[in-house]
Every structure is written in structure tokens, then in C-alpha cells.
Backbone as XML, in Angstrom:
<?xml version="1.0"?>
<chain id="A" units="angstrom">
  <residue number="1" name="MET">
    <atom name="N" x="-11.091" y="-31.687" z="2.150"/>
    <atom name="CA" x="-11.892" y="-32.804" z="1.756"/>
    <atom name="C" x="-10.975" y="-34.018" z="1.581"/>
  </residue>
  <residue number="2" name="LYS">
    <atom name="N" x="-11.390" y="-35.142" z="2.112"/>
    <atom name="CA" x="-10.601" y="-36.360" z="1.970"/>
    <atom name="C" x="-11.519" y="-37.456" z="1.448"/>
  </residue>
  <residue number="3" name="LEU">
    <atom name="N" x="-11.292" y="-37.852" z="0.200"/>
    <atom name="CA" x="-12.083" y="-38.907" z="-0.430"/>
    <atom name="C" x="-11.164" y="-39.874" z="-1.141"/>
  </residue>
  <residue number="4" name="ASP">
    <atom name="N" x="-11.479" y="-41.141" z="-1.052"/>
    <atom name="CA" x="-10.684" y="-42.135" z="-1.775"/>
    <atom name="C" x="-11.034" y="-42.165" z="-3.255"/>
  </residue>
  <residue number="5" name="SER">
    <atom name="N" x="-12.285" y="-41.907" z="-3.579"/>
    <atom name="CA" x="-12.737" y="-41.956" z="-4.978"/>
    <atom name="C" x="-13.634" y="-40.758" z="-5.275"/>
  </residue>
  <residue number="6" name="PRO">
    <atom name="N" x="-13.066" y="-39.552" z="-5.446"/>
    <atom name="CA" x="-13.905" y="-38.383" z="-5.724"/>
    <atom name="C" x="-14.575" y="-38.508" z="-7.085"/>
  </residue>
  <residue number="7" name="GLY">
    <atom name="N" x="-15.782" y="-37.985" z="-7.177"/>
    <atom name="CA" x="-16.525" y="-37.997" z="-8.433"/>
    <atom name="C" x="-16.815" y="-36.590" z="-8.893"/>
  </residue>
  <residue number="8" name="GLN">
    <atom name="N" x="-17.613" y="-36.464" z="-9.930"/>
    <atom name="CA" x="-17.908" y="-35.165" z="-10.530"/>
    <atom name="C" x="-18.551" y="-34.207" z="-9.520"/>
  </residue>
  <residue number="9" name="ASP">
    <atom name="N" x="-19.403" y="-34.703" z="-8.647"/>
    <atom name="CA" x="-20.055" y="-33.838" z="-7.657"/>
    <atom name="C" x="-19.102" y="-33.354" z="-6.569"/>
  </residue>
  <residue number="10" name="ASP">
    <atom name="N" x="-17.911" y="-33.933" z="-6.489"/>
    <atom name="CA" x="-16.926" y="-33.559" z="-5.475"/>
    <atom name="C" x="-15.913" y="-32.542" z="-5.988"/>
  </residue>
  <residue number="11" name="VAL">
    <atom name="N" x="-16.002" y="-32.149" z="-7.261"/>
    <atom name="CA" x="-15.036" y="-31.237" z="-7.885"/>
    <atom name="C" x="-15.685" y="-29.869" z="-8.075"/>
  </residue>
  <residue number="12" name="TYR">
    <atom name="N" x="-14.981" y="-28.806" z="-7.680"/>
    <atom name="CA" x="-15.475" y="-27.452" z="-7.883"/>
    <atom name="C" x="-15.517" y="-27.123" z="-9.374"/>
  </residue>
  <residue number="13" name="GLN">
    <atom name="N" x="-16.449" y="-26.236" z="-9.770"/>
    <atom name="CA" x="-16.571" y="-25.827" z="-11.170"/>
    <atom name="C" x="-15.479" y="-24.835" z="-11.575"/>
  </residue>
  <residue number="14" name="TYR">
    <atom name="N" x="-14.890" y="-24.142" z="-10.601"/>
    <atom name="CA" x="-13.808" y="-23.202" z="-10.863"/>
    <atom name="C" x="-12.594" y="-23.626" z="-10.050"/>
  </residue>
  <residue number="15" name="GLY">
    <atom name="N" x="-11.411" y="-23.427" z="-10.612"/>
    <atom name="CA" x="-10.206" y="-23.845" z="-9.906"/>
    <atom name="C" x="-8.990" y="-23.110" z="-10.418"/>
  </residue>
  <residue number="16" name="THR">
    <atom name="N" x="-7.829" y="-23.663" z="-10.139"/>
    <atom name="CA" x="-6.560" y="-23.072" z="-10.529"/>
    <atom name="C" x="-5.724" y="-24.096" z="-11.274"/>
  </residue>
  <residue number="17" name="VAL">
    <atom name="N" x="-5.219" y="-23.731" z="-12.442"/>
    <atom name="CA" x="-4.268" y="-24.570" z="-13.161"/>
    <atom name="C" x="-2.930" y="-24.397" z="-12.453"/>
  </residue>
  <residue number="18" name="CYS">
    <atom name="N" x="-2.298" y="-25.512" z="-12.102"/>
    <atom name="CA" x="-1.057" y="-25.464" z="-11.328"/>
    <atom name="C" x="0.068" y="-26.195" z="-12.040"/>
  </residue>
  <residue number="19" name="ARG">
    <atom name="N" x="1.287" y="-25.797" z="-11.704"/>
    <atom name="CA" x="2.487" y="-26.491" z="-12.162"/>
    <atom name="C" x="3.057" y="-27.220" z="-10.952"/>
  </residue>
  <residue number="20" name="ILE">
    <atom name="N" x="3.226" y="-28.535" z="-11.099"/>
    <atom name="CA" x="3.799" y="-29.323" z="-10.016"/>
    <atom name="C" x="5.300" y="-29.106" z="-10.023"/>
  </residue>
  <residue number="21" name="LYS">
    <atom name="N" x="5.833" y="-28.643" z="-8.894"/>
    <atom name="CA" x="7.264" y="-28.380" z="-8.786"/>
    <atom name="C" x="8.012" y="-29.585" z="-8.262"/>
  </residue>
  <residue number="22" name="SER">
    <atom name="N" x="7.411" y="-30.318" z="-7.328"/>
    <atom name="CA" x="8.042" y="-31.531" z="-6.808"/>
    <atom name="C" x="7.001" y="-32.378" z="-6.106"/>
  </residue>
  <residue number="23" name="SER">
    <atom name="N" x="7.288" y="-33.656" z="-5.987"/>
    <atom name="CA" x="6.428" y="-34.563" z="-5.228"/>
    <atom name="C" x="7.282" y="-35.682" z="-4.659"/>
  </residue>
  <residue number="24" name="ARG">
    <atom name="N" x="6.854" y="-36.173" z="-3.515"/>
    <atom name="CA" x="7.538" y="-37.314" z="-2.918"/>
    <atom name="C" x="6.549" y="-38.026" z="-2.001"/>
  </residue>
  <residue number="25" name="SER">
    <atom name="N" x="6.763" y="-39.318" z="-1.854"/>
    <atom name="CA" x="5.882" y="-40.094" z="-0.984"/>
    <atom name="C" x="6.701" y="-40.733" z="0.127"/>
  </residue>
  <residue number="26" name="ARG">
    <atom name="N" x="6.055" y="-40.833" z="1.268"/>
    <atom name="CA" x="6.677" y="-41.454" z="2.424"/>
    <atom name="C" x="5.567" y="-42.032" z="3.283"/>
  </residue>
  <residue number="27" name="ASP">
    <atom name="N" x="5.742" y="-43.272" z="3.677"/>
    <atom name="CA" x="4.719" y="-43.981" z="4.438"/>
    <atom name="C" x="3.414" y="-43.981" z="3.636"/>
  </residue>
  <residue number="28" name="ASP">
    <atom name="N" x="2.345" y="-43.455" z="4.220"/>
    <atom name="CA" x="1.052" y="-43.424" z="3.526"/>
    <atom name="C" x="0.697" y="-42.026" z="3.030"/>
  </residue>
  <residue number="29" name="PHE">
    <atom name="N" x="1.695" y="-41.139" z="2.929"/>
    <atom name="CA" x="1.428" y="-39.762" z="2.550"/>
    <atom name="C" x="2.200" y="-39.374" z="1.284"/>
  </residue>
  <residue number="30" name="ILE">
    <atom name="N" x="1.616" y="-38.456" z="0.533"/>
    <atom name="CA" x="2.277" y="-37.897" z="-0.647"/>
    <atom name="C" x="2.371" y="-36.388" z="-0.421"/>
  </residue>
  <residue number="31" name="LYS">
    <atom name="N" x="3.571" y="-35.834" z="-0.566"/>
    <atom name="CA" x="3.776" y="-34.393" z="-0.441"/>
    <atom name="C" x="3.980" y="-33.832" z="-1.837"/>
  </residue>
  <residue number="32" name="VAL">
    <atom name="N" x="3.184" y="-32.827" z="-2.199"/>
    <atom name="CA" x="3.264" y="-32.207" z="-3.518"/>
    <atom name="C" x="3.464" y="-30.707" z="-3.326"/>
  </residue>
  <residue number="33" name="VAL">
    <atom name="N" x="4.459" y="-30.139" z="-4.010"/>
    <atom name="CA" x="4.694" y="-28.694" z="-4.007"/>
    <atom name="C" x="4.318" y="-28.185" z="-5.397"/>
  </residue>
  <residue number="34" name="PHE">
    <atom name="N" x="3.456" y="-27.168" z="-5.436"/>
    <atom name="CA" x="2.982" y="-26.673" z="-6.734"/>
    <atom name="C" x="2.837" y="-25.161" z="-6.683"/>
  </residue>
  <residue number="35" name="SER">
    <atom name="N" x="2.747" y="-24.556" z="-7.881"/>
    <atom name="CA" x="2.491" y="-23.116" z="-7.970"/>
    <atom name="C" x="1.334" y="-22.883" z="-8.937"/>
  </residue>
  <residue number="36" name="GLY">
    <atom name="N" x="0.484" y="-21.917" z="-8.589"/>
    <atom name="CA" x="-0.668" y="-21.598" z="-9.422"/>
    <atom name="C" x="-0.257" y="-20.828" z="-10.661"/>
  </residue>
  <residue number="37" name="ILE">
    <atom name="N" x="-0.906" y="-21.148" z="-11.779"/>
    <atom name="CA" x="-0.613" y="-20.467" z="-13.044"/>
    <atom name="C" x="-1.737" y="-19.496" z="-13.405"/>
  </residue>
  <residue number="38" name="CYS">
    <atom name="N" x="-2.980" y="-19.992" z="-13.422"/>
    <atom name="CA" x="-4.121" y="-19.150" z="-13.755"/>
    <atom name="C" x="-5.413" y="-19.834" z="-13.330"/>
  </residue>
  <residue number="39" name="ARG">
    <atom name="N" x="-6.489" y="-19.076" z="-13.300"/>
    <atom name="CA" x="-7.801" y="-19.615" z="-12.951"/>
    <atom name="C" x="-8.404" y="-20.326" z="-14.154"/>
  </residue>
  <residue number="40" name="CYS">
    <atom name="N" x="-9.308" y="-21.283" z="-13.883"/>
    <atom name="CA" x="-9.963" y="-21.998" z="-14.972"/>
    <atom name="C" x="-11.369" y="-22.403" z="-14.567"/>
  </residue>
  <residue number="41" name="HIS">
    <atom name="N" x="-12.165" y="-22.745" z="-15.560"/>
    <atom name="CA" x="-13.517" y="-23.260" z="-15.363"/>
    <atom name="C" x="-13.558" y="-24.677" z="-15.921"/>
  </residue>
  <residue number="42" name="VAL">
    <atom name="N" x="-14.086" y="-25.612" z="-15.137"/>
    <atom name="CA" x="-14.178" y="-27.011" z="-15.581"/>
    <atom name="C" x="-15.373" y="-27.146" z="-16.506"/>
  </residue>
  <residue number="43" name="ASN">
    <atom name="N" x="-15.115" y="-27.561" z="-17.760"/>
    <atom name="CA" x="-16.174" y="-27.748" z="-18.741"/>
    <atom name="C" x="-16.713" y="-29.172" z="-18.744"/>
  </residue>
  <residue number="44" name="LYS">
    <atom name="N" x="-15.834" y="-30.141" z="-18.502"/>
    <atom name="CA" x="-16.250" y="-31.545" z="-18.556"/>
    <atom name="C" x="-15.385" y="-32.360" z="-17.600"/>
  </residue>
  <residue number="45" name="PHE">
    <atom name="N" x="-16.008" y="-33.301" z="-16.948"/>
    <atom name="CA" x="-15.331" y="-34.211" z="-16.023"/>
    <atom name="C" x="-15.539" y="-35.623" z="-16.551"/>
  </residue>
  <residue number="46" name="TYR">
    <atom name="N" x="-14.470" y="-36.414" z="-16.599"/>
    <atom name="CA" x="-14.632" y="-37.811" z="-17.001"/>
    <atom name="C" x="-13.606" y="-38.682" z="-16.309"/>
  </residue>
  <residue number="47" name="GLU">
    <atom name="N" x="-13.890" y="-39.984" z="-16.303"/>
    <atom name="CA" x="-13.033" y="-40.966" z="-15.657"/>
    <atom name="C" x="-12.600" y="-42.003" z="-16.679"/>
  </residue>
  <residue number="48" name="LEU">
    <atom name="N" x="-11.315" y="-42.361" z="-16.640"/>
    <atom name="CA" x="-10.767" y="-43.364" z="-17.542"/>
    <atom name="C" x="-9.828" y="-44.250" z="-16.743"/>
  </residue>
  <residue number="49" name="ASP">
    <atom name="N" x="-10.116" y="-45.526" z="-16.672"/>
    <atom name="CA" x="-9.283" y="-46.482" z="-15.922"/>
    <atom name="C" x="-9.036" y="-46.015" z="-14.491"/>
  </residue>
  <residue number="50" name="ASP">
    <atom name="N" x="-10.090" y="-45.598" z="-13.806"/>
    <atom name="CA" x="-10.029" y="-45.166" z="-12.403"/>
    <atom name="C" x="-9.200" y="-43.904" z="-12.176"/>
  </residue>
  <residue number="51" name="VAL">
    <atom name="N" x="-8.958" y="-43.118" z="-13.227"/>
    <atom name="CA" x="-8.256" y="-41.845" z="-13.110"/>
    <atom name="C" x="-9.212" y="-40.750" z="-13.564"/>
  </residue>
  <residue number="52" name="ASN">
    <atom name="N" x="-9.337" y="-39.678" z="-12.778"/>
    <atom name="CA" x="-10.222" y="-38.567" z="-13.112"/>
    <atom name="C" x="-9.493" y="-37.530" z="-13.957"/>
  </residue>
  <residue number="53" name="PHE">
    <atom name="N" x="-10.196" y="-37.004" z="-14.947"/>
    <atom name="CA" x="-9.679" y="-35.957" z="-15.833"/>
    <atom name="C" x="-10.731" y="-34.872" z="-15.968"/>
  </residue>
  <residue number="54" name="VAL">
    <atom name="N" x="-10.290" y="-33.665" z="-16.311"/>
    <atom name="CA" x="-11.219" y="-32.585" z="-16.630"/>
    <atom name="C" x="-10.766" y="-31.891" z="-17.903"/>
  </residue>
  <residue number="55" name="ILE">
    <atom name="N" x="-11.728" y="-31.365" z="-18.609"/>
    <atom name="CA" x="-11.460" y="-30.444" z="-19.714"/>
    <atom name="C" x="-11.824" y="-29.070" z="-19.173"/>
  </residue>
  <residue number="56" name="TYR">
    <atom name="N" x="-10.906" y="-28.114" z="-19.288"/>
    <atom name="CA" x="-11.124" y="-26.820" z="-18.664"/>
    <atom name="C" x="-10.879" y="-25.694" z="-19.653"/>
  </residue>
  <residue number="57" name="GLN">
    <atom name="N" x="-11.395" y="-24.516" z="-19.281"/>
    <atom name="CA" x="-11.192" y="-23.294" z="-20.064"/>
    <atom name="C" x="-10.464" y="-22.292" z="-19.183"/>
  </residue>
  <residue number="58" name="ILE">
    <atom name="N" x="-9.389" y="-21.733" z="-19.697"/>
    <atom name="CA" x="-8.613" y="-20.736" z="-18.961"/>
    <atom name="C" x="-9.395" y="-19.427" z="-18.903"/>
  </residue>
  <residue number="59" name="MET">
    <atom name="N" x="-9.410" y="-18.820" z="-17.750"/>
    <atom name="CA" x="-10.157" y="-17.585" z="-17.538"/>
    <atom name="C" x="-9.221" y="-16.381" z="-17.538"/>
  </residue>
  <residue number="60" name="ALA">
    <atom name="N" x="-8.341" y="-16.281" z="-18.509"/>
    <atom name="CA" x="-7.323" y="-15.230" z="-18.553"/>
    <atom name="C" x="-7.929" y="-13.842" z="-18.681"/>
  </residue>
  <residue number="61" name="GLU">
    <atom name="N" x="-9.046" y="-13.711" z="-19.383"/>
    <atom name="CA" x="-9.610" y="-12.393" z="-19.625"/>
    <atom name="C" x="-10.042" y="-11.699" z="-18.339"/>
  </residue>
  <residue number="62" name="LYS">
    <atom name="N" x="-10.397" y="-12.450" z="-17.298"/>
    <atom name="CA" x="-10.812" y="-11.834" z="-16.042"/>
    <atom name="C" x="-9.630" y="-11.299" z="-15.245"/>
  </residue>
  <residue number="63" name="PHE">
    <atom name="N" x="-8.425" y="-11.725" z="-15.581"/>
    <atom name="CA" x="-7.259" y="-11.315" z="-14.834"/>
    <atom name="C" x="-6.320" y="-10.464" z="-15.665"/>
  </residue>
  <residue number="64" name="ASN">
    <atom name="N" x="-6.778" y="-10.065" z="-16.849"/>
    <atom name="CA" x="-6.032" y="-9.166" z="-17.712"/>
    <atom name="C" x="-4.632" y="-9.691" z="-18.030"/>
  </residue>
  <residue number="65" name="ILE">
    <atom name="N" x="-4.529" y="-10.995" z="-18.328"/>
    <atom name="CA" x="-3.272" y="-11.599" z="-18.753"/>
    <atom name="C" x="-3.492" y="-12.290" z="-20.080"/>
  </residue>
  <residue number="66" name="GLN">
    <atom name="N" x="-2.436" y="-12.524" z="-20.803"/>
    <atom name="CA" x="-2.533" y="-13.204" z="-22.083"/>
    <atom name="C" x="-1.896" y="-14.579" z="-21.946"/>
  </residue>
  <residue number="67" name="VAL">
    <atom name="N" x="-2.657" y="-15.601" z="-22.311"/>
    <atom name="CA" x="-2.170" y="-16.973" z="-22.250"/>
    <atom name="C" x="-2.319" y="-17.574" z="-23.632"/>
  </residue>
  <residue number="68" name="ASN">
    <atom name="N" x="-1.201" y="-17.964" z="-24.244"/>
    <atom name="CA" x="-1.262" y="-18.577" z="-25.550"/>
    <atom name="C" x="-1.355" y="-20.097" z="-25.467"/>
  </residue>
  <residue number="69" name="LYS">
    <atom name="N" x="-0.499" y="-20.699" z="-24.652"/>
    <atom name="CA" x="-0.503" y="-22.150" z="-24.513"/>
    <atom name="C" x="0.188" y="-22.512" z="-23.209"/>
  </residue>
  <residue number="70" name="ILE">
    <atom name="N" x="-0.402" y="-23.433" z="-22.498"/>
    <atom name="CA" x="0.181" y="-23.908" z="-21.252"/>
    <atom name="C" x="0.303" y="-25.418" z="-21.353"/>
  </residue>
  <residue number="71" name="THR">
    <atom name="N" x="1.486" y="-25.925" z="-21.099"/>
    <atom name="CA" x="1.706" y="-27.353" z="-21.057"/>
    <atom name="C" x="2.189" y="-27.712" z="-19.670"/>
  </residue>
  <residue number="72" name="ILE">
    <atom name="N" x="1.503" y="-28.657" z="-19.048"/>
    <atom name="CA" x="1.898" y="-29.090" z="-17.706"/>
    <atom name="C" x="2.481" y="-30.476" z="-17.816"/>
  </residue>
  <residue number="73" name="HIS">
    <atom name="N" x="3.701" y="-30.633" z="-17.364"/>
    <atom name="CA" x="4.406" y="-31.921" z="-17.438"/>
    <atom name="C" x="4.305" y="-32.629" z="-16.119"/>
  </residue>
</chain>
């Protein structure tokens, strides 16, 4: 999917929490390398100053893992 301004209807209700390992831009492209941490469910979608955010719930119980706290920098 390629959208300049995605909205709430363009975001899946389930996804993956990821850790960004590296990013770089060149010309009109951005390359991002990331690794998946765990599955999540999007509870709320909102926009602030033209930036999209979500509030999500970690679905650790379905994958039999224990997650205490995840911080993504």
C-alpha cells in the first residue's frame, strides 16, 4: 500500500510491534531495517500535528511469551 496520508481506515487492526534497527534516506526513498518483537491489537488511532499514532495492546498470551515492558526508541 502506498499512501501519502494514511488514515484510520488504512491501518490494520492487528499488527506487529517492531524495533527499528537502522534507517537511512537517499533521493526520494527511506530504507528502514527492523525486527518484529510481538503481535499487537490496535485499540485507538489518532493524529497529532500530521503524525499518526496508535494505542495498542500486546497479544503475548496467544504466543505463550511473557512481556513486562517494551520501550521502542
